[in-house]
N, C-alpha and C positions, 0 to 999 in steps of 0.2 A: 500558552499566552503569547501576543505577539506585539512588537514595535514596528512601523513601517518608516525608512527616513525618506523623505519625498525629495527627487529632484527632477530638474527638466533637462539636463545636459545633455552633449550629443558628442561623438567622435568624428573624425575624419573617415573612419571604416563604416559605422553604422550610427548615424546619429540619431538620438533619442530613441533608442530600439525598447529602451526599458522604462517604464513610467517613475519606478524607484531605482535608487541606488543600493540601498540597504535594508532587508527585510532582518527582523531583530527576533528572535524566538526565545520566550522565558517564561517561568513558573512565578506570577505575581505574589503570590504570597510569601516566595522566599526574597524578593528582590525589590518591590514596588515603592516602599517606602523608605529605603535607604539608598542603596545603591542605584537604582534606576533613576531615580529622580536627578542624582548627582551626573549620572551619565546624560540625561537629557540636556541638562545645564551645558554641559561641554559641547555637545553636538550643536546648540543652538550658537554658542560663543563662535563655533566655526562656519556659522552660516549652513548649518545643516537643518533642515526642516522637518521635523519629527511627526508621525500620526500616531494617534495611540487610542486604545477603548480604555478609559479610565475607570470603568465601573467593570471588566472584565467578561469574558466570555459566557460566564452562567447567568449573566442578567440580558443576556440577548444583545449587546451591543453590535455584533457582528455574525453574520449567519455564515456558515461552511464555506458555500460558494465565495462569498465576498472576499475571505479568508485566502481560499484556493486562488482566486484572480490576482490577489497581491503578491503571492509567494510566486507565481507564473510570469510576472510583470518586475520580476527584482533581480538585480545584477549579482548582488554580494549578500551572502547571510552570514549573520551572526547569531551563535547558539550558545545560550548561556546557560549550562548546566550547573544546577541547584542542587541542594538535598532533597526535594520533592519532585524534583522534574519528571521523573517517570512515573510517579501516582498520576500525572493528568494523562487521560487518553488523547485531550487536544494537542496538549504538547508533542504527546508520541505521533500524533498524525501528521501536524506541522513538519515535523523531523524527517518522516517517511518522504512527503513532498521535496522538502529542502534537498535530501540526498538524491531525489531523482534528479532535480536540477543539477546537482554536483555533475553526474555524470553528462551532462549538457555542456561540461566545462565552465559552470559558473563556480565562484571562488565562495567556499565555507570556511568561516573561522569560529572555532569552539574556545569557549570561555569555561573555565573549571572552576568555578565561584563556591568555596568552601567543600569542595568535593573531591576526593582522589581520581584521576584519569582513570585507573583500573578497575574503580569501581563502576564507572560508566562500561569500561570497554568489556568485562565480565559480568555485570548486573548484580555487583555484591553488596553487602552492606544494604542502606536503604533502598536501592533500586532492585534488590533481591527480595525484601519485603513488599516493595511495590508489584512485582510481577507475581508473586504468590497470590495477592488480591486479582490483578488481570486474569491469572488463569482459572481461577475459582468462578469467574463471572462469564456466563455464557454469551453476554453480548462481546467481550473482550478477547476470549479464548482463541478466536479463528485468528487474529491479529496478531498474538503474540511473538510468532516466530518473526515477521515481518517487521516489528518493533525491534526486537533484539539485534536483528541483523542491522537496522539503521544506525542503532547504538554504537555497536561495536565498530562498524566504520567509520562514523564520527568520531569517536574517540581515538581512532589511530591517527588523526590529522593533527599537523601541527597547529597547536594552540597556546592559549594562556592559562597560566594555572596561579588561583590567590587564595591564599590560607587567610580566611578572615580574622583568626588569633593572631597572626602575628604580621601579615603585609599590611601596607597603607593604600586604603581604598583609592586616593586620589592619585597614586601612582599607576593603580590598574588602570583608571579612567583614561588617564593621559596616553596608556599603553594602547588601550583598544583604539581611542580615536587615531591615534598615529598609523596603527595599522588598518584601519577602514580608509583613510586618505590615501593610505601610500597605496593600497590596492587599487582605489580609484585613478591616483594619479598614473600606476602603470598602465590601466585598460583604458586611459584617455576618457574614462568617463568622468567630467568634470561636472562638481557640484556648484550650482550658480542660484545664489539667494534670490536673484530676480525671475526665476522660472521662464529661461529662455534657452533655446538651442545654442550652441557652441562648438565652432567646427576647429578642429585643432588641425594646423598647419604649419608651415616652415615657419610661419611670422611668430607663431606661439613658440616654437621648438628653440628658434634661435636663441631666444631670452631665457628661456627655460633652462637652456644648458649652462647658463652664467651662474643660477639660482644653485645650481649642484656643485659648484666648485667651493673647496674649502680655502676661504679667505683670510689672510691674517691681516687686512685692513679693511675699514668702512667702505665698500662698492658702491656706485652712483651709476644707476644705468638710466639711458634715457631712451625712450619710446618714442618715435617721431614720424607725423605723417598728416596727409591731409584731414579735414573733417571729415567723419562719417565712415574711416576706412577700419576704425576697429581698434585703435588704442586703448581706449578706456574698457573695452570688453576683455582685450588680453590682459590686461592691468588686473582687474578683478579678477580673473580665472587664476593668474598669478598669486594673487593675494590668497583665495580660497583655498589654492593647494598648498601652499608652503607655509602661511601664518601659524600655522599650528607647531611648526618645529623650532621657532622662535619664544623667548622670554615675554616678548612684549611686540603687539602691532597696531598698526594705524592706517587707516585708509580715508584720506581727505579726498573728497570727490569735489569736482567744478571747483578747482582753484583759481578758475579764470575770475570767479564772483569774490574768492577770497582774498584774492589780490587786493580788492579796495579797501579794508581794514587795514590799519598798519600792521606792521611785521610782528610786535608784540602779541598781539591779539591771536595771530596764526600760530605764532609757537606757542601760546600758553594752550592752544586747544591741542596740539599737537603733543606737547609733555604731559597734559593731563589724561591723555589716553594712554600714553606710554607707561605713566608711572602711577596709575589709578588714585590718582588725588587732584584735585580743585586747586589749579593754579592761575594766576592772574596776572597781568604785566609783565609777562617773562621776556627776557631778552636772551636769544640764544650765544650770543657772546659773554653776557655777564651771568652766569648762573653760581648760587652759591655753591660752595664744596660738598655741601650732603647731596644736594641734586646731580652733582657732577658724578657724586661716587656711585649713585643708584644706577644713573646711566651707564656708566662703565662696567658693571657687573651684568647688565643685561644685553643680550644680542637681539636686535630687535629688526623687524619689517615694516617700512614706510613707504605709502605710495603717495606720492602729489599728483592728482589728475588734473589733466588740461590748464598746465601752467603758460600763463603768457609772459610778458616783458616786465619782469615785476621783481622786487628784491628777494621773493622766493627762490631764485635760481641765482643770484649775486652773491646774497648774504646769508639767507638761512642755510643751502646748501654746503658752503664752504662749513658754517658752524657747526653741521652737524656730522662732518667728517672729524671735525675736533673731539666732540664730547662724547660720541657714541662706542658702544664696545667694539672691538675688531670682529669679523664676521657679520656685521649689521649690513644689511642692505636697504637702500634708498633708491625708489624708481619714480621716474617723473615721466610723464606722458606730456606732449606739446605739438601745437602744429609749427611752431617756428624753432627751427634749428639752431639760429643764433643763441636762443634763450638758452640752450645747453651749452654750446660752447662758450658762452660768457660765462657760466658757472662751473666750468671745468670738469664737466662731464667726461668721463674715460669712455664709457662705452655707450655708443649711440647705436640704435638699430630703426631702420627704417621702414615702417610698415607698408608693403607692396600690396597691389590690387589682388584681390582674390582669383584662384584660377577658375575656369570654367566650371569645373566638376565640381569645387568646394561651393560655387555658387548656386548651383542647381541644389546641393545639399540643404544649404541654409535658407534658400527661398522656399524650397519645398516644405520643410519643416514650418515655416510660418503661413504658408497657402494651404497645404493639405495634412499637416500633422503626419508627414512621411517622408522618406529621404527621397522619394522620386514622385514625379510629377502625375497626376490623376488622368485617367484615361480620356483622350479626347482634349488633352490641355498642352500636349507636348510643344506644338507650335508656338502658342501663346505665351508657355512659359519662355522658350526661347527667346522671344521678342524681348520680354522683362528682363534675362539676363544679359541681353544685347544693350539694353538702355542701362541698367546698373553699371554696366564695363566694370565688375570687380569690388564694388561698395558697400560693405556690407550694411550699412544705415539704410540706402536705397533699397537693398533685398529685403531687409526687415519692414520696411514702412510699406511696400508695395506688396509683400506678401499678405501683410496683415489687413490689408485695404482690399485686396481683392479675396481673400477667403471667402469661400461659401457664394460668390458670385458667379452667373450663367456665362457660358462661353461668348454669349453676345454682349454681357455688362465687360468681359475682360476686354474684347476687341475693341468697344466704344472707349473703354478708360484709357487704352495704349494709343488709340488715336488722339486723343485729346492730350495725353504726354507729350507729343510731337510738338504742340503749341503753348500749351500752358503746363509747366513745369509743376512737380509737385511741392506744394509749399511748404510741408514739414521737412522734406529734403533742403529747399532753397534756404530755410531759416539757419539751419544749421551750417550750411557752406557760408551762408552771408556774414558770419561771423567774421571768418579772416579777410573778406573784403571790407567790410568796415573799421579793421584795424592797420590799413593802409594809409598813407599819405596821400596827396592827390597826385603827385608824378608817378606814385607806383600804381594807382588806380588807373592813370592813362596808359602806362605800359601794359598792364594785365587787360583792358579793355581793347588796346592795339592788337595783342596776341591773340585775344578770343575771337578778333573780326577781322584778321588781316595775315598776321605773322604764325599761325599755327601751323608747323611743318618746314618752317624755314630755317636755314642754315643760322647756327647762333652768331658766328662773327657776321656775317651779313645783318642781322637783325639788331645785334648791337651796335652796327655802324651807322644804321639809319636811325636807331632810338637816340644816338648821341647828337646827330644833327639836329635833330626835333629838340634839342636841350632837355633832354628826359634822362640823363645821365646814367645810360644803358647799363655798363659794366654792374654797376653797385645797384640799381634797379633790376637786374634780372637776377643778381646773386641774392637780393633779398627775396623775390617771389621766389626763387628756389628753395630758401631756407624756409618760407610759409608754407610750402608744398602746394603752393598756386600752379605751379608749371613743372616741367621735369624736361630732362635731356635725354634723346635716345641718339648712340653712336652709331655711325655706319663706317667702317675704316677709319681714317683719320678726321673725319667730318661731324659734327653734331650739330643735331636738330631739337629745335625748340617744341615740346609738346605741352597739349592741355587738356585735361581730363575731360569728356565730353560732358559731364555734370556740372564742372565748373565753367565750362563754356557756355552751357546755356543760361546758367545765372548770370554771366555776363550781358549775354543778349537781354535775358531778363530788364538788368538794370538800364539800359539804354533804352530800351522802350518805356521803362518807368520816366526817366529824365526826359523822353521826348514828350511824353503825355504833360511833363510839368513844365516845360518850355515852348508853349504852343506848337505843337508837333514839328520843333526843330529836331531832327536826329542828326547825331554827330557822326554816324559809322554806318555805311550799308553793304551788306553782303549777300543777301538774299535777291534772287533776280525777281522773283515776283513781288519784293518789294520796292525796287528799284522802279520796275514797269509803274507801280501804283503811282510813287512819287512824280514820276515824269509826264504821266498822263494826266493826274490831276493839278499839275502846276503848283505842288506845294513848294514851300521855302527851302531851299538848297543851300541857302547861304553859309550855314554853319556845318556843311559837312567836311569831316577830315580824312577819312578814308572811304574807300569804295571799290569792291570788288563786282565787277558784273560778266556773268558767263555770256556769251554772247549766242552761245546755243541754246538758251533756256529763254531770252527774252522775247516779249511780241511785240515790241514797239519798233520803230523805225532806229537803228542803231545811231543814225545822224543826228538824232534828238540828244542822246547824251553826249556825242562829240561836240556837239556845238554848245551845249549848257555847262560846258567845264568853264568858260570863262566866267559864269556866273558862280563860281566855288572858290573862292578866295582863300579860303582856310583850308583848302584840299592839301594835304601831303602826301598821302599814299593813294596810287591809282594802279588798278590791274584790270586790264581788259584782256579776258580769257575766252577761247573757243576761235571758231571762225566767224567771221564778222561779213556778213553779205551786203556791201555796198557797190550799188551804181554809179562808177566814179564819175560817169560824164554828167547823168541826172544832177548827181549831187554837187556838182563842181562848185556851183555859186555857194550853195551853203557851206561848202569846206573852206572857202575863204575866210569865213568867219572864226574859223578855229584856231583856239588859243588856250594855251596851256597856264594854270594859274601859277605864279611866280612863288608858292609857297611849297611847291611840290619838291619832295625829297627823292621819293621813289617812283618810279614809272616801269611796268610790266606791260607791253602791249606785243606780246608774240603772235605772228601769224597776223601782221598787221598788213592790210589789204593795199595799203597806197604804196604807188612807186617813188612817191617823192613827199616826204612832209613837208606841208605848208612852208612858206618863207616866214618861220615865226621867231621868236625870241625865245630859246629855249631858257627854262628857269633856272636861275643863277644858284639856287640852293641845292639843284639837283646832285643826288648823292650816288645813285645808282640808276642805269637806263638798261633794260633787256628787251630786246625785238626780236627774239630768236624766231626762225624759219617763217622771216617775212618777205614780202613782194619788193620791199625797198630796195631801189637801186642806188641812191644817196642820200644822205642825211641832212646836208646843209650843202650852200655855196661857198658863206665866208665864215671865218674864224669865229667860235662862238665863245664866249666867256662864260665859262664853266668853273670855276673855283674850287666849288664842293664836289666835283665829279670825282668818283674813286674807282668804279667799274662800270663799265661797258659791255653788254654781250650781245654780238649778232651772229652767232651760231645758227650756221644751217640757211643764212639770207642766200639763196641760191643767184640772184639775180643783182647781187650788191657787185657794181663795178667800179666804185671808186671809193678809197677808204678816206673818210673823214680828216680834216685838216684838224688836229687836236691839242693845237698849240697855245689853247685858252684854258685847257683842263689841266691845270698846273699840279693838280693833287691826284691825278690820274693812277692808279696802280695795276689795274688787271684791266686787259682788253681781249674779248675772245673773237675771232674772225676764224673760227674753222669751219670748214666744209660751205666757205664761201666759193662756189665752185667758177664765178664769172670773175672773181676780184684777180686782177693782174700785177697789181703793185702796191706796196703798205707805204704809206705817207711818212717820209722821214721825220717828221715831227715828232713820232712816237717815241724814238730811240733818244730825243732830247728832253724828254719829260724829267725832271729830277727825282720823281718818286716811282717811276716806273717800276714794276716787280715781275710782272709776266705779261709774256706774249703769246699768243695762239693761233696759229695758222696753219694745221695740219688739215690735210686733205683739200686745201685751197689747189684744186687741179689747173686753174689759168695760171697761177702765180708762178712767176719767171725771174724774178731776182727779191733778195733782200738786201739791198744796200742802203749805206749810209756813212757820213763822213765823222759821226760822233756817237758814243753809246753810253747813255747813262750809267754810271756806276752801281745805281740802285737794281737793275736788272738782274733777277735772281732765277728765271726759266725762261726758255722759249722753244716752244714746240713747233716744229715742222716736218712732221712726219707725213709721208703720204703725199706729198705736192709731185705730182709726178713730171710736171714741167721746170722744175724747179733748176734751173742752171748755174745761178751766180748766188753766193753769199759772203759778202765783203762786209761784215760787221764788224767794227774794232772793238772785239771784247779785249779789256785791260784786264792786269793781272790783279786787279783790286776784285775782279767777278770770281774770286774763288769762293767754292761751294755753288757754283752756278749749275743748272740743270740746260742741257743742250740736246735737244732731240732732232737730229737732221737725217733721219732714216727717207730719203728722197732717192728715188732710182737714179734720177738724171745726174745727180752729184758723184761723181767719179773720184773726185780728188778731196782731200781733207782739207778744208780753207785754212788759206796761210795767215788767216787774221787770228786763229785759235790754237795754232799747233805750240806756242810758247806757255799754254795755259798749265797751271797745276793744281790739284785738288778738285777738279771738276766734280759736282756730286753726283751727276748720272750722263752719260754721255752716248747717244743712238747715232748711229752712221752705219751705211751699205760696207758688205764685206768687201775691201778692196785692198791692195797692196799699199795702199798711201797710208793706212794705218799703223805700216812700221815706223814711220817717220815720227810717233808720237812718244813723248820723252817719258821717262819712270816716274811714277806717283801722278800722270796725267790725270786718271780717274781711277776710283776702286770700283765702279759699277759702270757696264758696259752692256749697250744691247745693239744686235746687229742683224741686218737684215738681208736678204740673199735678191739683188734686182733679178739674177738670173739672165745678164746681158754679158758676163765677162766669158774668157775664152778657157781659164783655166778652171779644172776641177774645183769645186767648192771646197772640198775636203782638203785637197794639197794646199789651197791658200789659206784654210783655217791653221793646219799645221805649220804653216811658216810664219804666221802673223803670231800665234800663241806664244811662239819662242823668243819673241822681240820684248825690250824692257819696260812698256807700257803694260803688258799682259802679266808679267810676273809679278806685278803689285797689285793685281786684280782680287776684290772679295767675291765678286759676281758678274757671270756672264749670262746672258739671255739671246736668244736667236728666234727671229721668224723667218718663214720661207717665202715670203711672200709680201710684196709692195701696196698691195690691194685693203682698203679699209678694212677692220674685222667683220667676218660675215658669220653668219649660223655655225659653221662648221669650218675650224681652221687648226693648225698645229702651231705650238709655240713651245720652246725648248729653253729652261734656265739651268745652267752649271754653276754650281755654286764650290768656292774652294777645291776646286779639282785639278791645279797645278802640279800634281806630284802622282798620279796616275800609273801603275806600270802595266805590264800583260797579265799578269795573273788578277787584278783589280779588274780589268777590261772585261775579263771572262765572267768573271761574277758580277758586274754590272749587268752584263748581257742577261746572265740566267736570273739573276733577281729582276730585271724589268720584264722578261717574258712571263715570269710568275705572276708578277702584279697584275701584267696586261690581262691575263686571264681569269685573275680576280675581278678586275673592273668588269669586264666584258661579262661575266655571268653575275654581275651586280651583288659580290660578295665583298669587293674591295671596298675603298674609302675615296670615290671619284669626287671632286669638289670642283665647286663652279666658282671663282674667284669675283667675276663679272656680276653675276648675280643679276643679270638682266636677259630678256628675250633674244638679244642679238647674239648672245654667245653662249647657249644655253647647253652646247656640245663639247666645251672645254673640259677636258678632265685633268685631274692632277695624280699624278702618280709619286707617292712618297718613296724615294730609294735612300736608305740608310746605309752608312758606311762607304767605303772605297772612295770617301771625296766627294761624292754628287750627292746632294742631300734632297733635292727634287726636282723635277720636270714635267712638263704640259705637254700631253701629246692627246692626238684624237685616236680614240680607240673605235672601230667599226663593230659590226654584231657578230662578225667572227671573230673577235679578239685579235684584229691587225692593227698595227698602227700605220696611219697615213699622214702626209702634209696636208691635205686637203680631202673632205668628201663633199663631192659635186651631187649627190642624189639627197633628195629630202625625204623625211620619215617616212616610210609605206612606199617608196618608190620601187619598181622592180625595172631593170633594162632588159628589153626582149632584143635589143640589139647585140649580137655577139660581138661584133666587131667594138662597139663602144664597151661592153665588159671585158672585151682583151684587151684594150687599152687602160682602162682602169687597172687592171690586175698589174699590169706592166707597170703603170705609176707606183702602185704599192709597191711593187717588188723594186723598182729602184729605189725607192724611198728608203726601205729597210737598208738596203745595200749601203746607200748614202751616209744613212747613221751608224752602221757598223764600221764603216771606213773611217768616219770623223772620231770615233771614239777611239780607235787602233792607233791612226795618227797622231791624235792627241797623247794617246799614252807614250809613244816612241819618242815624240816631242820633248816631253817632260822627262823622258828617262835619261836623253841625251843630254837634256841640260842638267840635269841633277850630276851627270859623269863628266 
């Protein structure tokens, strides 16, 4: 006789490989009326669905082939040996098949129900009598030895023994259920009453690890993440796998809806399930002594699913901490992190997006009932995975929808998704949007249509200027999992999941339809063209991104139409703008910027001069990188809100604008403005100026001013090849300032800075004038070799390094060229190396050579700090010990270090003379580096003496 326990769970290794979790083999006449019926109830209480032939095999309820199929599609086997088990040829045939599966590493749990294991092992007692009959039967005789072997092997396994005269049957059932669930948990074969696949990944295991701890208090765990990311599924899996270990358990699903009744109703439902009694109008803070006593004696597991901002978190959870037994666990799932923090939740786990591998498995289970895509559907499946972007809800919905459809239908459905998001997915995501207030909704829509991928500080600054209270608004959206933050170095960027972004776009289109086709935000080039071509109402547009490389209309139409957008706050004109300046000169005279603009991004602007306009007084940020502009304005502009102006790479800019009217300006970037000869002195008088960047302004000859604002915190003037004069009066209040003056024509440290102390970072040329710097001038210094001085660089450094300013250094870095960073360059950083001796010198060279060989053979650990195409061959070699902590060098294919690599990848020089010069250059560099180390060692040794 048999009983199959159905499940449709899956694991990260082999999801949904088996149709059944457990197959139970038993003798019906021994167990059905008592023990088995109780076991079935216990399995049902633990969300384990059972399949049973109530009438038995003798009435033909199942044929052998079906039974065999069930055995072969089961993961775990429970064999209940009873008094008359061996008398059934069906039970013995099942056992043979089960033990064959045991050889395939399936788990077999024997239960000796009222029978001694030795009787089963040696076929004695009632088993001997049963086999006497089998041996006399001509039909059974040929199977006897096979049956005996199976019984012996099964009885030798570790199992559960039950004496029906002395033991408690209820304890036996509890022990069996625990054993089954423990094996399911161990093998990641999770039982799921909803009959759906489940992928066990780090999202699950991180929370599961807490469930296994022995706690001396009530543990409250928060599971937090965006809608559809799998919070409820993980909570269900945890509940199904661990609830049997507790004296009481309760899973309150959809607490979002439960939050609508009063708290006493929710509390009554919860306590009624935990105590198995009918309770009404119960207040968790005022419980009678009898109820409190019962709760204090029971370890319980509680799941409150999909909790919103309600008294569930702020009142119910603190009450549960007080009244529950130590070792109890309360799990809350929510989309809003602030709900958990307000409830004092100690352990908060954010659910991350599924990996591509897990996404393929989950989707394939729904679409193909297999962990892998069906032949011919690989590319289509990849498109679905890309669309879902790690969200289980989307994978499940799309998998179920596409199941059984043809390749053509798949392709058509996926094309439709580009324009029309799936309604079921949108319905779930929309709940989070509906819970926002009006200001938070505006911020969310701005991020979806404009600020996705922007730097967080910049975005907050702009949103604050729009009276959207950006700091608290962004924090709220982060808590509600509607946006996220990614970090790159010290910078943080705002990100939004693609499905949430599509939801926001749909909301904007819906609002537009309800408001006479007046759209508030534009981001799609096709839509932009359609609106301007058909002369639709643009009065209400608040933000607009235009990709000039994709539009099919005259760009002048857009520029001239800006004056008709009084509500425009955010503007980005991207790509190359093709404008015939002469032909459109008359039209451009009508160009006017709306005064409500806070942000302008017009990189690669083709205009030589922005027409004489009144710039928006509310403007906070202006970016015109790589533009043709020669000057921005003739007269001082009143820009009291402007905080950041970026003119990076404007190679034709010859005149720095007078910025006296930008009283709140904090950052100005003029780097790589190659035609710029002077910086307007008004910049240094701005009371809030923090950063000035003029690096690689190759025509810049002077940086002069009679005054310097105390607010200045950083000045970059690296690579200004014609900079001859620096006379900015840096005052002592400028402690912690960063000064980068590595320009080859500056031969003397400026007198206006030698009095400073505690400079955060100082960059300058290798020069004897560095000896004038006082002790504690700076803790970090970068040196550049302009290769114009007469003395050997190593000798100069050995003398400089022994002066007071260098004895207090924590970090020294050096570049061997004044040119802008190119594809290949060398850069050295020496950290805490002021006490190197001769032995250390030898050890450093030996270690350096070894590590260079590792890098050259791709066995080491090269590291590209810049992480961009311009510096792809910068290698970092870590040298531990001896005072040198790390350094940057260029390593060629021969394992040699060199100051610069002039040949591109794949280049082979056929010029013998060129190759000889190159080898000589590398040899000289290696010698230079060795002498540098030796001289530094000797200098520091002498200093110690």
